[in-house]
C-alpha positions in Angstrom: 77.9 188.1 110.6 76.5 184.8 110.0 78.8 184.6 106.5 81.6 185.0 108.4 80.9 182.4 110.9 80.6 179.9 108.0 83.2 181.1 106.1 85.8 180.3 109.5 83.6 176.9 109.8 84.4 176.1 106.5 88.2 176.9 106.9 88.3 174.7 109.7 86.6 171.9 108.3 89.4 172.3 105.4 92.3 172.1 107.6 90.9 169.5 108.9 90.4 167.5 106.1 94.0 168.8 105.4 95.3 167.2 108.3 93.4 163.7 107.7 94.7 163.5 104.4 98.1 164.6 105.1 98.3 161.2 108.3 96.0 158.8 105.8 97.2 159.5 102.2 101.0 157.9 102.5 99.2 154.7 104.5 96.3 154.0 102.3 98.9 154.4 99.2 101.0 151.7 101.2 98.3 149.3 101.5 97.7 149.8 98.0 101.1 149.4 96.9 101.4 146.2 98.9 98.2 144.8 97.8 99.3 145.4 93.7 103.2 144.1 94.5 100.9 140.8 95.9 98.4 140.7 93.3 101.3 140.5 90.5 103.2 137.9 93.0 100.4 135.9 92.7 99.9 136.2 88.6 103.5 135.4 88.1 103.2 132.6 90.8 100.2 131.0 88.8 102.2 131.9 85.2 104.8 129.8 86.5 103.2 126.7 87.8 101.3 127.0 84.4 104.6 127.0 82.7 106.1 124.1 84.7 103.0 122.0 84.1 103.0 122.4 80.4 106.9 121.9 80.5 106.4 118.3 82.8 103.3 117.5 80.2 105.5 117.9 77.2 108.2 115.6 79.0 106.2 112.8 80.0 104.3 112.5 76.8 107.5 112.6 75.2 108.5 109.7 77.2 105.7 107.4 76.9 105.8 107.8 72.8 109.5 107.2 73.3 108.5 103.8 75.8 105.7 102.6 73.3 108.8 102.8 70.5 110.9 101.2 72.5 113.2 103.5 73.0 113.8 102.6 76.8 117.2 105.3 77.6 115.4 107.8 75.7 112.0 107.0 77.6 114.2 107.3 80.5 115.6 110.7 79.9 112.6 112.2 79.3 111.0 111.3 82.5 113.5 112.1 84.6 113.2 115.6 83.3 109.5 115.5 84.3 110.1 114.3 87.5 112.4 116.9 87.7 110.7 119.8 86.7 108.0 118.7 89.4 104.0 118.8 89.6 101.3 116.2 89.4 103.5 114.3 86.8 106.1 113.8 89.1 105.0 111.0 90.9 103.9 109.5 87.5 107.3 110.4 85.8 109.3 108.1 88.4 107.1 105.2 88.4 107.6 104.6 84.7 111.3 105.2 85.4 110.9 102.5 88.2 109.5 100.0 85.9 112.4 100.9 83.5 114.5 100.0 85.9 112.7 97.0 87.0 112.7 95.8 83.5 116.6 96.0 83.2 116.9 93.6 86.1 117.9 97.0 88.1 115.7 96.0 91.4 117.1 97.7 93.9 117.3 101.4 91.9 113.7 100.3 91.3 112.7 100.0 94.6 114.4 103.6 95.4 112.4 105.2 92.4 109.1 103.8 94.4 109.8 105.1 97.0 110.6 108.4 96.0 107.6 108.2 93.9 105.3 107.7 97.1 107.0 110.4 99.0 106.1 112.5 95.7 102.5 113.2 95.7 99.7 113.6 98.8 97.5 111.4 96.4 96.5 108.3 98.8 96.1 106.3 95.2 99.0 107.1 93.5 101.3 107.4 96.9 100.1 103.6 98.3 100.2 102.5 94.7 104.2 103.1 94.7 105.5 101.7 97.9 103.0 98.8 97.1 105.2 97.9 93.7 108.1 99.3 95.8 106.8 96.3 98.8 106.5 93.9 95.8 109.9 93.6 94.8 111.1 94.0 98.2 109.5 90.7 99.0 111.9 88.3 97.0 114.8 89.1 99.1 113.8 91.2 102.7 113.4 90.2 105.5 110.1 89.5 106.9 110.0 92.3 109.0 111.6 94.8 106.4 108.2 93.6 104.1 106.3 94.5 107.6 107.3 97.9 108.3 106.4 98.6 104.5 102.9 96.9 104.0 101.4 97.2 107.6 100.5 101.1 107.2 99.0 100.4 103.8 97.1 97.5 104.6 95.2 100.2 107.4 91.4 100.5 107.3 90.4 103.1 104.7 93.5 103.2 102.8 92.6 102.6 99.3 94.7 99.8 98.4 94.2 97.8 101.2 93.0 94.6 100.3 96.4 94.3 98.5 98.6 94.9 100.7 96.3 92.2 103.1 97.2 90.3 100.5 100.8 90.9 99.6 101.5 90.7 104.0 99.6 87.1 103.7 101.9 86.3 100.4 105.2 87.5 102.9 104.0 85.3 105.6 103.7 82.2 103.6 106.8 83.1 101.8 108.6 83.3 105.5 107.4 79.8 107.1 104.6 81.1 109.0 101.5 79.3 106.9 98.7 79.2 109.5 99.0 83.2 109.9 99.2 83.6 106.0 96.0 81.2 105.9 94.3 83.1 108.5 94.6 86.4 106.5 93.5 84.5 103.1 90.5 83.1 104.8 89.6 87.2 105.8 89.9 88.3 102.3 87.6 85.7 101.2 85.1 86.5 103.3 85.7 90.1 102.9 82.8 92.7 101.6 84.9 95.3 100.3 87.9 93.0 98.4 87.6 93.6 94.9 87.3 90.0 92.6 90.7 89.3 91.9 91.9 89.8 95.0 89.4 87.4 96.4 89.6 84.7 93.9 93.8 85.1 94.6 92.7 84.3 98.0 90.8 81.4 97.6 93.4 79.7 95.0 95.8 80.8 98.3 93.4 78.8 100.6 93.1 76.2 99.1 96.6 75.6 97.4 97.8 75.7 101.8 95.4 73.1 102.5 96.7 70.7 99.7 100.8 71.6 100.1 100.8 72.7 96.6 101.4 76.4 98.5 105.1 76.7 96.8 103.1 77.9 93.1 101.5 80.5 94.9 105.0 82.6 94.2 103.2 83.6 90.2 100.7 85.1 92.2 102.8 87.4 93.9 104.5 88.4 90.6 101.1 88.8 89.3 100.1 90.9 91.7 102.8 93.2 92.0 102.1 94.0 88.2 99.7 97.2 88.7 99.6 99.4 86.1 100.9 102.7 86.3 97.8 105.0 86.5 97.2 107.7 83.0 98.9 111.0 83.6 96.5 113.9 84.3 95.2 116.3 81.9 97.7 118.9 80.5 98.2 122.1 82.4 96.6 120.0 85.6 99.5 120.3 88.7 
């Protein structure tokens, strides 16, 4: 009799397991399928990003080589290709294009390229450098309000190029006849603790020029400060 009860209990357990299997196996199968699709999608995306980075790297390197060989048109085309691909090379390629446009005296085009470069990256150093280059170019022809609108955000605390932006603001004030405000800004740069030595030295020279009435010669300082170098490209494959 005991064997009969055990057999019945075993059959009941088997039937319960079959019901559980019929209920949960399709769900588990679906979850596994979703996980597989997600994994394949992630792998595909990573492969795509890597291939795009390689493509941008090759185009950027081609542009640098053409630039070094004096082939400006070829360099511009290569940088345009790198910028189109995007990724970490986009901002650098746009800045190189801006430099080429400036060399061809296409200032408006250069400003637009630097503005685009500033918006193409979340790296604050690269973004602010591109924006500062554009602001320097606008200083020659733009109004003081336009220049201030560009430079004041870059001159705030903890911005990576704060001293350079403050210097440019002071130069703009001086260009538009606000000599007292400009002198005060230069004095602050002269005394600042985290001001790079070249900026401090230019600020000192600016104060002396203002005090001696020779501030008109400071245009050359503006041009020199505007020639911030485009940073080196990241290693190949870096997005």
